[in-house]
TITI-104273 format. One record per residue (C-alpha): residue in one letter; x, y, z. Coordinates in nm, 2 decimals. Example, Ala and Ser with C-alpha at 12.3 -4.5 7.8 and 13.67 -1.06 7.14 Angstrom:
[rec 'A' [1.23 -0.45 0.78]]
[rec 'S' [1.37 -0.11 0.71]]
//
This chain:
[rec 'M' [0.92 -0.95 -0.99]]
[rec 'P' [1.01 -0.84 -0.64]]
[rec 'G' [0.93 -0.50 -0.57]]
[rec 'K' [0.55 -0.48 -0.63]]
[rec 'I' [0.42 -0.48 -0.30]]
[rec 'K' [0.65 -0.12 -0.25]]
[rec 'D' [0.55 0.01 -0.53]]
[rec 'M' [0.15 -0.11 -0.44]]
[rec 'I' [0.18 0.09 -0.16]]
[rec 'D' [0.30 0.40 -0.27]]
[rec 'T' [0.13 0.46 -0.54]]
[rec 'I' [-0.14 0.42 -0.26]]
[rec 'I' [-0.06 0.65 -0.04]]
[rec 'E' [0.04 0.91 -0.34]]
[rec 'Q' [-0.28 0.86 -0.47]]
[rec 'R' [-0.50 0.93 -0.16]]
[rec 'A' [-0.35 1.13 0.02]]
[rec 'Q' [-0.14 1.34 -0.25]]
[rec 'G' [0.08 1.60 -0.06]]
[rec 'S' [-0.13 1.53 0.31]]
[rec 'H' [0.13 1.37 0.57]]
[rec 'I' [-0.18 1.30 0.75]]
[rec 'I' [-0.33 1.14 0.55]]
[rec 'A' [-0.05 0.98 0.41]]
[rec 'S' [0.00 0.87 0.84]]
[rec 'T' [-0.35 0.78 0.82]]
[rec 'I' [-0.35 0.56 0.54]]
[rec 'K' [-0.02 0.37 0.69]]
[rec 'I' [-0.20 0.36 1.01]]
[rec 'K' [-0.53 0.15 0.79]]
[rec 'L' [-0.30 -0.09 0.63]]
[rec 'I' [-0.11 -0.15 0.95]]
[rec 'L' [-0.48 -0.32 1.05]]
[rec 'K' [-0.52 -0.48 0.73]]
[rec 'G' [-0.21 -0.70 0.85]]
[rec 'I' [0.00 -0.46 0.57]]
[rec 'N' [0.32 -0.34 0.79]]
[rec 'P' [0.43 -0.06 0.53]]
[rec 'D' [0.81 -0.04 0.62]]
[rec 'K' [0.83 -0.37 0.62]]
[rec 'Y' [0.89 -0.35 0.25]]
[rec 'T' [1.10 -0.24 0.00]]
[rec 'S' [1.21 -0.32 -0.33]]
[rec 'E' [1.36 -0.59 -0.28]]
[rec 'S' [1.10 -0.74 -0.06]]
[rec 'P' [0.98 -1.10 -0.24]]
[rec 'D' [0.60 -1.07 -0.39]]
[rec 'N' [0.34 -1.24 -0.20]]
[rec 'I' [-0.03 -1.28 -0.40]]
[rec 'N' [-0.16 -1.31 -0.07]]
[rec 'V' [-0.03 -0.89 0.03]]
[rec 'I' [-0.07 -0.84 -0.36]]
[rec 'N' [-0.41 -0.90 -0.31]]
[rec 'K' [-0.50 -0.74 -0.01]]
[rec 'L' [-0.34 -0.48 -0.20]]
[rec 'D' [-0.55 -0.46 -0.45]]
[rec 'K' [-0.95 -0.48 -0.24]]
[rec 'L' [-0.79 -0.21 -0.06]]
[rec 'A' [-0.70 0.02 -0.39]]
[rec 'E' [-1.03 -0.07 -0.48]]
[rec 'E' [-1.26 -0.01 -0.15]]
[rec 'L' [-1.06 0.38 -0.16]]
[rec 'G' [-1.16 0.39 -0.55]]
[rec 'L' [-0.81 0.40 -0.66]]
[rec 'K' [-0.62 0.31 -1.01]]
[rec 'L' [-0.31 0.12 -0.97]]
//
């Protein structure tokens, strides 16, 4: 199902930032430091199990549910 990574990234940013653009930018930077560039993924991007696992782990670290 293409686009799962984009959905996961958007969910992490929305839940963590809660509307704050500054926190959203900080989360994007954290993703980049973990090797995931949020701007690289679109709703048509193919899913990569390694990236999905990284996002699951990050969400768990942040206490978020995807």
